[in-house]
Each structure stands twice: as C-alpha cells, then as structure tokens.
C-alpha positions in Angstrom: -0.2 0.1 0.3 1.8 3.2 -1.0 0.8 6.8 0.6 0.0 9.1 -0.6 2.1 12.9 0.1 -1.0 14.2 2.3 -1.1 10.8 4.1 2.6 11.0 4.9 2.4 14.8 6.1 -0.5 13.4 8.5 2.0 10.6 9.4 4.6 13.3 10.6 1.9 16.0 12.1 0.7 12.7 14.4 4.3 11.9 15.2 5.2 16.0 15.9 2.7 15.8 18.1 3.3 12.9 20.2 6.4 13.9 20.7 5.8 17.4 21.7 2.9 15.5 24.5 5.3 13.1 25.6 8.1 16.4 26.2 5.3 18.0 28.0 4.7 15.4 30.1 8.5 14.5 30.9 8.0 18.4 32.3 5.2 17.9 34.2 6.3 14.9 35.9 9.6 16.9 36.9 7.9 20.0 37.8 5.1 17.2 40.4 8.2 16.3 42.4 10.0 19.6 43.0 8.3 19.5 46.5 9.1 17.9 49.3 6.9 19.6 51.9 3.8 18.0 49.5 4.8 14.2 49.7 4.7 13.6 53.5 2.7 11.5 54.0 4.3 9.4 52.1 7.4 9.3 53.8 5.6 9.4 57.0 3.4 6.3 55.9 7.3 4.7 54.7 6.0 0.7 55.1 3.2 1.0 56.3 0.0 -0.5 54.4 -2.3 1.7 55.8 -2.6 5.0 53.9 -2.0 7.9 54.4 -3.2 11.6 53.9 -1.7 14.8 54.3 -3.7 18.1 54.7 -3.6 21.9 55.3 -5.4 24.7 57.3 -5.2 28.4 56.5 -6.2 30.8 58.8 -6.6 34.5 59.2 -5.0 35.7 62.0 -8.3 37.5 63.1 -9.5 33.9 63.6 -7.7 34.2 67.1 -6.5 30.2 66.5 -3.9 29.7 69.5 -2.0 27.2 70.9 -5.1 27.1 73.5 -7.3 26.2 71.1 -5.4 24.0 69.5 -5.3 21.5 72.2 -9.2 21.5 71.4 -8.4 21.0 67.9 -5.9 17.5 68.6 -8.9 16.0 71.3 -11.2 15.9 68.1 -8.9 14.2 66.2 -7.8 11.5 68.5 -11.0 11.4 69.2 -11.9 10.0 65.5 -9.1 8.0 65.3 -9.7 6.0 68.3 -13.3 5.8 66.9 -12.1 3.6 63.8 -9.7 1.6 66.4 -6.5 2.9 65.0 -3.4 2.3 67.3 0.4 2.6 66.7 2.3 -0.5 65.9 4.8 0.0 68.7 5.4 1.6 72.1 6.4 5.2 71.3 5.1 5.6 67.7 2.6 7.5 66.6 -0.9 7.1 64.5 -0.5 10.7 63.6 1.5 14.0 63.2 1.0 17.6 63.0 2.9 20.9 62.6 1.9 24.6 63.2 3.3 27.7 61.8 2.9 32.0 61.3 4.8 34.5 59.8 6.3 36.6 63.0 7.4 39.4 60.6 10.9 40.7 59.8 13.6 41.3 62.5 17.1 42.9 62.5 19.8 40.2 63.4 23.9 40.1 63.9 26.4 37.5 63.6 30.2 37.9 63.5 29.9 40.4 61.2 29.6 44.5 61.9 26.6 45.1 60.1 22.8 44.2 60.9 20.6 41.8 58.3 17.3 41.8 57.6 15.2 38.8 58.3 11.9 37.4 57.6 10.7 35.2 61.0 8.8 32.1 60.9 7.3 30.8 64.0 6.9 26.8 64.2 5.8 24.2 66.5 4.9 20.8 66.3 6.4 18.6 63.8 7.6 21.3 61.5 10.2 20.1 60.5 9.2 16.4 59.6 6.6 17.3 57.2 9.0 20.1 55.4 12.0 18.3 55.9 14.1 21.2 54.4 18.1 19.7 53.3 20.5 20.6 56.2 23.8 22.4 55.5 24.6 21.6 59.1 23.7 21.6 62.5 20.2 20.0 63.0 16.1 21.2 63.6 14.5 23.1 65.9 13.4 20.3 68.4 10.4 20.0 71.0 12.4 18.6 73.7 14.5 21.7 73.8 14.5 23.0 77.2 15.7 26.5 76.7 13.8 28.6 73.8 16.8 30.6 72.4 17.6 28.3 69.6 17.1 29.6 66.0 17.1 27.6 62.6 18.6 29.9 59.7 18.7 29.4 55.9 22.1 29.1 53.8 21.4 32.9 52.4 21.3 34.4 56.4 24.2 32.1 57.4 26.5 33.3 54.7 25.4 36.9 55.2 25.6 37.2 59.0 28.8 34.8 59.3 30.1 34.3 55.8 29.9 30.4 56.0 27.1 28.2 56.0 29.1 26.1 58.9 27.6 27.8 61.7 25.8 25.5 64.2 26.2 26.4 67.8 27.3 30.4 66.3 25.1 32.9 68.1 23.1 35.7 66.3 22.2 39.1 68.5 18.0 39.9 68.3 17.2 43.2 70.2 19.5 43.0 72.2 19.5 39.5 73.3 21.7 36.2 72.2 19.9 33.4 70.2 22.3 30.0 69.3 22.2 28.8 66.0 20.5 25.1 65.9 21.4 24.3 61.9 21.2 26.0 58.4 18.5 25.1 55.7 18.8 25.0 52.1 16.1 26.8 50.4 14.8 24.8 47.2 15.9 26.9 44.1 13.5 25.5 41.7 11.4 28.9 39.9 8.0 28.3 41.8 10.2 28.4 45.4 12.4 31.4 44.1 9.3 33.4 43.4 7.4 32.5 46.8 10.5 32.6 49.0 11.5 36.4 48.3 14.7 38.1 48.3 14.4 38.8 52.3 16.4 35.8 54.0 14.8 33.8 56.6 14.4 32.6 60.0 13.0 29.9 62.4 11.9 30.1 65.6 9.9 28.2 68.3 6.2 29.2 68.7 7.0 29.0 72.5 9.8 31.8 71.9 6.7 33.4 69.5 4.9 33.7 72.3 7.3 35.4 74.2 7.9 38.2 71.7 4.0 38.9 71.1 3.6 39.1 75.0 6.3 41.6 75.2 4.3 43.7 72.8 1.0 43.2 74.6 0.5 41.1 71.1 -1.3 37.7 70.2 0.6 34.8 68.9 -1.8 33.4 66.0 -1.2 29.8 64.6 -2.0 30.4 60.4 -1.0 27.3 59.4 -1.8 24.1 60.2 -1.0 20.9 58.6 -1.1 17.5 59.2 -0.4 13.8 58.6 -3.6 10.9 59.2 -4.6 7.7 58.2 -7.2 7.1 55.8 -8.6 3.4 57.0 -11.7 4.2 54.8 -11.8 6.5 52.0 -12.8 10.3 53.5 -12.4 9.1 56.3 -9.1 11.7 57.3 -11.1 14.5 54.8 -13.9 14.5 56.7 -11.8 14.3 60.4 -9.4 16.9 59.4 -12.3 19.1 57.7 -14.6 18.7 61.1 -11.6 19.7 63.6 -9.8 22.4 61.8 -13.3 24.4 62.2 -12.9 24.8 65.6 -9.6 27.4 64.8 -11.9 29.6 62.8 -12.9 29.7 59.1 -9.8 27.9 57.1 -9.6 27.3 54.0 -8.4 23.4 53.5 -6.2 22.3 51.1 -5.2 18.2 50.5 -1.7 18.4 49.3 -1.9 14.4 48.9 -2.1 13.8 45.2 -2.5 17.4 44.4 -0.1 17.4 41.4 -1.6 13.9 40.4 -3.5 13.5 37.2 -7.0 13.6 38.9 -6.2 17.3 40.9 -4.9 18.5 37.7 -8.4 17.7 36.1 -9.8 19.0 38.9 -8.6 22.6 38.6 -8.8 23.2 34.8 -12.4 24.1 35.6 -11.3 27.3 38.0 -7.9 28.3 36.2 -9.2 31.8 37.1 -9.9 31.2 40.6 -6.2 29.8 41.2 -5.0 33.7 40.5 -7.9 35.3 42.5 -7.2 34.9 46.2 -10.5 36.7 48.4 -10.4 34.8 51.3 -8.1 37.4 53.3 -5.7 34.7 54.2 -1.8 35.8 53.7 -0.5 32.1 52.4 3.1 30.8 53.7 5.8 30.7 51.1 5.8 27.1 50.9 2.0 27.0 49.5 2.1 30.0 47.3 5.3 27.7 45.3 2.8 24.7 45.4 -0.1 27.0 44.0 2.4 28.3 41.5 2.8 24.9 40.5 -1.0 24.3 40.6 -1.4 26.3 37.8 1.7 25.9 35.6 0.9 21.9 35.8 -3.1 22.7 35.0 -1.6 24.9 32.0 0.7 22.0 30.7 -2.7 19.7 31.1 -4.2 22.1 28.6 -1.2 21.8 26.2 -1.0 17.9 26.3 -4.8 16.9 26.2 -4.5 19.7 22.3 -1.4 18.0 21.0 -2.8 14.4 22.2 -5.8 15.1 20.0 -4.2 14.7 17.1 -2.4 11.4 17.2 -5.4 10.0 18.7 -7.9 11.0 15.7 -5.2 9.8 13.5 -4.9 6.6 15.3 -8.9 6.5 15.0 -8.9 7.1 11.2 -6.3 4.4 11.1 -8.2 2.2 13.0 -11.5 2.5 11.1 -9.6 2.4 7.4 -8.2 -0.6 8.6 -11.7 -2.1 9.3 -12.9 -1.2 6.2 -10.1 -2.3 4.1 -10.4 -5.7 6.9 -13.8 -6.1 5.7 -13.7 -4.7 2.1 -11.2 -7.4 1.9 -13.5 -10.4 3.8 -16.2 -9.8 2.2 -14.6 -9.9 -1.3 -13.4 -13.5 0.0 -17.1 -14.6 0.6 -18.2 -14.0 -2.8 -15.5 -15.5 -4.2 -15.9 -18.8 -2.5 -20.1 -18.0 -3.2 -18.9 -17.3 -6.8 -16.8 -20.6 -6.6 -19.5 -22.9 -4.9 -21.9 -21.6 -7.6 -19.4 -22.6 -11.2 -18.7 -26.2 -8.8 -22.5 -26.9 -9.2 -22.8 -25.7 -12.3 -20.3 -28.1 -13.4 -21.8 -31.0 -11.9 
C-alpha cells in the first residue's frame, strides 16, 4: 500500500504532536516532584500498609487560632482516630502527626559581621521539620524537647550574610540585644516556583513558644495561621472528614489536600477554575511553600491543557487508521466471501 503525500504529512504531524505531548508529560512529572513538603504523607507512611493523607488548613490572624485552642483540635482528631480503632504499631510510635506555624514578621539580626541583616521570621511548632524536611547544610532542626527556647534555624543565605559561611551551627546571633544560638542551617529550594514565593529576604525559624514570648512582650497575640496534619485514611474520606471537622474549631479555615494535589486527577479538577487559582479573596496570607505549590498548580494545569491539545491529533489519526483498517479488512473479507460463493456456484453448475 503506497501512501499519498497528504497521508505522509498527516503521519508526520501526528508523530510530531505525539513527541510534544511526551515532552510536556516529562516536564509535568519533573515539576510534580519538586516540593518535598507536598509528599510528607508518603515519607511518614514508609512501609506501612495503612494509607496516609496530608492536609493543610490556613487561617487569618483575625480567627484567633492559638496554641490554647489547638488542644481542642487535637482532641477531636484523637477521638476520631480512636473511633476506628487505629493504634500505633509499637510503643512510642504515633498514629498521626501535625505541625503549625505563623509568620512572625521581620527582625534585624547580627552575627559576627559588623552590620545587621533583615530577616523574615517563621514561628513553627509540632512536627514542622518532619513535614517540610528542608535539607540541612549544618547542625540540626529545632526539637520539641528543647528545654531552652533560645535556638533558631536560619537559611543558608542568612548564614552567609551573618557569618560568611553555612557551617555555623552553635554560633550566636543577636536580636534586640538578646542572643540566640543557631541550631542549624537549612537549604532553600531553588526551583523557579520556590524562588518566586520565597522572596529576596532571608529567613529564620523560631519555636512557637519563643514567638509567644515575643508577642506577650509587645502586648499581642501569637496566632496560628497554618496548621498541617498527616492522618491515616483507613476508609476513603475518613481523613478528609475528620480534618475538616477539627479544623473548623480554629476558625474559618481554607482547607487544602496536599496529597495527590499534583496528580493527574487533581489537575483535571482545577482546569474548571483556572481564574479562581489566581484570585485570592479569602483574606489569608499564605506561607511561601503554599504559594510555591499554587504556582505549580497553575503551571501544571496549563501543561495539562497543552498535553490534551497535542494528544488529540494523534488519537484522531489512530482512530482514523483503525477505521480505515477496519474498512479494508471488511472489504477484503467481503471479497473473499463473494469469491467463495462464486466458486461454489461454478462447482454446482459444472456438476
């Protein structure tokens, strides 16, 4: 069977379109794996057969969600987990974990160099570093077991500006005439989404207890604006329903399911509301990691549109070829049947 020129052009266009679709798919897979903070459930689950789900709740400072009200939220989750008879695999283990955080504004901080540096402060509590797991350049994370709340974690950019090195665990910094010890230096993500969301100002992390101390000195309130959780999901929607009910105790929360947010099913769901992803009207200031994830949400949705567009023509060509093949096969079989009938008639006449 010889192909006409038009057929060769269509076949070439289909192959080119399929190639572009493959490239877009590879890019999507690469972008989907950029943020470790969105895959904490998989890391926590490890070898367990129990499925885990990661979710986040974002609040406005006006909601007044503090560590005091956090206890009620945790009790609600504990009660739901006990109701389905979920227990830790061994003594000392936990069935679920959570983290909370808030932006604590900016401070002027000094190290061994003579000038001070402006730093953005993030107050964190619970298992924040378990969920986010930034790569450490030196030292360690903040520990819940720390007796003294005078340790901080700084990012590598701040370490270089303060000390001229990233290996500065154990060094001291000065903030408002008080000294704090550097527990560790954390690397920042350098992908394009994180760079946009992180901003130009270097960051430091303090315990939420220290943040409460600072706010009490200023006569303010240390409000939690981000609450994150890793929950078992023994039956579908158990974790979602449990978390939504508990999160409502903290105020008017914006709920995000982090698990599978970059999966194909999640991207299809966001295609219907691309403009809604760009407009923030809930009065919530999202942390940088969520803003970075929202950038990826939008870009992955656009890539999905491109994937669908470039897959349509090859699929159409494949269906067309199948139809043509069916027609040819049907014509061939029909001609064979007619030939057999004619041959049979000739045999009958000759007899």
